[in-house]
C-alpha positions in Angstrom: 24.5 -25.8 28.8 24.3 -22.3 30.5 26.5 -20.5 28.3 25.4 -17.4 26.3 24.3 -17.3 22.8 26.9 -15.8 20.7 25.6 -13.6 17.7 28.3 -12.6 15.3 28.1 -10.1 12.4 30.6 -8.2 10.4 29.0 -4.9 11.8 25.9 -3.8 13.7 23.5 -5.3 10.9 23.0 -8.4 13.1 20.9 -6.5 15.6 17.6 -7.3 13.4 18.5 -11.2 14.3 19.3 -10.3 18.0 15.8 -8.5 18.2 14.3 -11.7 16.9 16.2 -14.1 19.0 15.7 -12.5 22.2 11.8 -12.9 21.7 12.2 -16.5 21.3 14.8 -17.2 24.1 14.1 -14.7 26.8 15.9 -16.9 29.4 19.2 -16.6 27.5 22.0 -14.1 27.9 23.6 -12.7 24.6 27.0 -11.7 23.6 26.8 -9.6 20.4 30.2 -9.6 18.2 31.1 -6.8 15.7 33.9 -7.4 13.4 34.0 -3.7 12.9 37.8 -3.9 12.5 37.4 -5.8 9.1 34.3 -4.2 8.0 32.8 -4.4 5.3 33.6 -8.0 4.6 32.5 -7.5 0.5 35.9 -6.1 -0.7 37.8 -9.1 1.0 39.7 -11.8 -0.6 38.5 -15.3 0.4 41.6 -16.9 1.8 42.5 -14.2 4.2 38.8 -13.6 5.3 38.4 -17.3 5.9 41.5 -17.5 8.0 40.5 -14.3 10.0 37.0 -15.8 10.9 38.4 -19.2 11.9 41.0 -17.4 14.2 38.5 -14.8 15.4 36.0 -17.8 16.4 38.7 -19.6 18.2 39.2 -16.4 20.6 35.4 -16.1 21.2 35.0 -19.6 21.9 37.8 -19.4 24.6 36.3 -16.3 26.1 32.8 -16.6 25.9 32.0 -20.5 25.7 28.6 -19.9 24.0 25.8 -22.5 23.8 25.3 -21.7 20.2 27.0 -19.4 17.7 24.6 -17.7 15.3 26.8 -16.2 12.3 24.1 -13.4 11.3 26.4 -12.7 8.1 25.8 -14.2 4.6 29.3 -13.3 3.5 30.9 -15.0 6.6 28.8 -18.0 6.5 28.5 -18.6 2.9 32.3 -18.5 2.6 33.4 -20.0 6.0 30.5 -22.2 7.5 31.8 -25.4 6.3 35.2 -24.6 7.9 33.9 -23.4 11.2 31.9 -26.5 11.6 35.0 -28.6 10.7 37.3 -26.8 12.9 35.0 -26.9 15.8 33.0 -30.0 15.5 31.9 -29.7 19.3 30.4 -26.4 18.8 26.8 -25.7 17.4 26.4 -23.0 14.6 23.4 -21.4 13.2 24.2 -20.1 9.7 22.9 -17.3 7.7 22.3 -17.8 3.8 20.3 -16.2 1.2 16.6 -17.1 1.6 16.1 -18.5 -1.8 14.4 -21.5 -1.1 11.2 -19.7 0.8 11.4 -16.9 -2.0 10.9 -19.7 -4.6 8.2 -20.9 -2.6 6.4 -17.9 -2.6 6.8 -16.2 -5.8 3.7 -16.1 -8.1 5.7 -14.4 -11.1 8.8 -16.5 -10.9 10.8 -13.5 -10.9 13.1 -13.2 -7.6 16.0 -11.0 -7.2 18.6 -11.5 -4.6 20.0 -8.2 -2.9 23.3 -9.2 -1.4 27.0 -8.0 -1.1 29.3 -8.9 -3.9 31.2 -11.5 -1.7 27.7 -13.5 -1.3 26.8 -12.9 -5.1 30.2 -14.4 -6.1 29.9 -17.4 -3.8 29.4 -21.0 -5.2 27.1 -21.8 -2.4 24.6 -19.0 -3.5 24.5 -20.6 -7.0 24.1 -24.0 -5.3 21.0 -22.9 -3.5 19.3 -21.4 -6.6 20.0 -24.5 -8.5 18.6 -26.9 -5.6 15.7 -24.6 -4.9 15.0 -22.1 -7.7 15.7 -23.7 -10.7 12.2 -23.2 -12.1 12.6 -19.3 -11.1 14.4 -16.6 -12.7 16.9 -15.5 -10.0 18.7 -12.1 -10.5 21.6 -11.5 -8.2 22.3 -7.8 -7.3 25.5 -7.6 -5.6 25.8 -3.8 -3.8 29.2 -2.7 -2.3 27.7 0.3 -0.9 24.4 -0.9 1.1 26.1 -2.4 4.1 27.9 0.7 4.8 25.0 3.0 3.8 22.8 1.0 6.5 25.3 1.5 9.2 25.2 5.2 8.9 21.4 5.0 8.7 21.1 3.1 11.8 23.3 5.5 13.4 21.1 8.2 12.5 22.9 9.7 9.6 21.1 11.1 6.4 20.7 9.0 3.4 20.4 10.2 -0.2 17.2 8.7 -1.8 19.2 9.0 -5.4 22.1 6.8 -3.8 19.8 4.1 -2.2 17.5 4.1 -5.2 20.7 3.3 -7.5 21.7 0.4 -5.3 18.3 -1.3 -5.6 17.2 -0.4 -9.1 18.8 -3.9 -10.6 16.3 -5.8 -8.3 13.3 -4.9 -10.5 12.9 -6.6 -13.5 9.8 -7.1 -16.0 10.0 -10.0 -18.4 7.1 -11.3 -20.5 4.4 -9.3 -19.0 5.5 -10.3 -15.4 7.3 -8.6 -12.7 9.9 -9.1 -9.9 7.5 -9.8 -6.8 10.2 -11.1 -4.2 13.6 -9.4 -3.2 15.4 -11.4 -0.8 17.3 -9.2 1.6 20.8 -11.5 1.7 22.6 -9.2 4.4 21.5 -8.7 7.7 22.1 -5.0 7.4 19.5 -4.5 4.7 16.4 -4.9 6.9 17.1 -1.6 8.6 16.6 0.0 5.2 13.3 -1.8 4.4 11.0 1.1 4.7 13.5 3.2 2.5 13.6 0.5 -0.2 9.6 0.1 -0.2 9.2 4.0 -0.3 11.5 3.9 -3.4 10.2 0.6 -5.1 8.8 1.2 -8.6 6.1 -1.4 -7.7 5.4 -3.4 -4.5 7.4 -6.4 -3.7 8.0 -8.7 -0.8 11.1 -8.0 0.9 12.1 -11.2 2.5 13.9 -10.5 5.8 15.4 -14.0 7.1 16.1 -12.8 10.7 12.9 -14.5 12.2 13.8 -17.7 10.6 17.3 -17.6 11.8 16.0 -17.1 15.4 13.6 -20.2 15.1 16.4 -22.3 14.1 18.4 -21.1 17.0 15.7 -21.6 19.5 15.3 -25.3 18.1 19.0 -26.0 18.7 19.2 -24.4 22.4 17.9 -26.0 25.4 15.1 -24.0 27.0 16.0 -23.0 30.6 13.6 -23.5 33.5 14.1 -19.9 34.7 14.1 -16.4 32.9 17.1 -14.3 32.8 17.9 -12.3 35.9 17.0 -8.7 35.2 20.5 -7.6 36.8 22.1 -9.6 34.2 23.4 -7.6 31.1 24.1 -8.6 27.5 27.4 -7.6 26.1 28.5 -6.0 22.5 32.3 -6.7 21.5 34.0 -4.7 18.7 37.0 -6.2 17.5 38.3 -2.7 16.7 38.1 -2.0 20.5 36.9 1.6 20.0 33.4 2.0 18.6 32.0 5.6 18.0 29.7 7.5 20.2 26.5 7.0 18.1 27.4 3.2 17.9 27.7 2.9 21.9 24.5 4.9 22.0 22.9 2.4 19.7 24.2 -0.5 21.7 22.5 0.8 24.8 19.5 1.4 22.9 19.3 -2.5 22.2 20.3 -3.2 26.0 23.6 -4.0 25.1 26.7 -3.0 27.5 30.0 -2.3 25.3 32.7 -4.8 26.7 36.2 -3.3 26.9 
């Protein structure tokens, strides 16, 4: 059980989960995999994306033999989580799904919005979560085609237009029968990088629910603790399916303590 923790995302948004997972599993090494060759997932049809994910994970298991795989992408896991577990029954997965249950437990107004990618909004899995855990709430699903690429640009230091970001989150805010939306679920791991921008542009304060810590806690529960800390000379690695991340991305990976693998 000495293999690395594999953390997978469509791009670099999963770094929000990596940050939390490292705190809870300091003895473990990490491999961060960004499927940037296929980013963003929002525009993919379901069948080819599912096939891609199954083939890609088969390669990753052969290459890294991880102790656990964290799928830090709502779109990927709500689509292919069950298929991955069926195809690789001897592997341990931690999935990422919209944090609808905790949102329903915390809301006082009963008005909750889920800010996601179009793929996550379309998924039956998401609607089943609402039916199971938030049937007493008014849940608004807001699918953004643009926020994940905007977050990637922002993480790399590129400027963003307040007007453009504001237009993407405007539908999250609802006033109904004297009540207002009080929780917005960030159902894409890219979005927490924009949380401060969202707070500044919000028409009123809301709780922006980031699932990263909960995902990391679940991984910690499933991964046996080692008796010794990681060797300081041992580096964590980042793998990009394109094979050619640009310089700002490489610099960002370095800032997260990741060496980009060839």
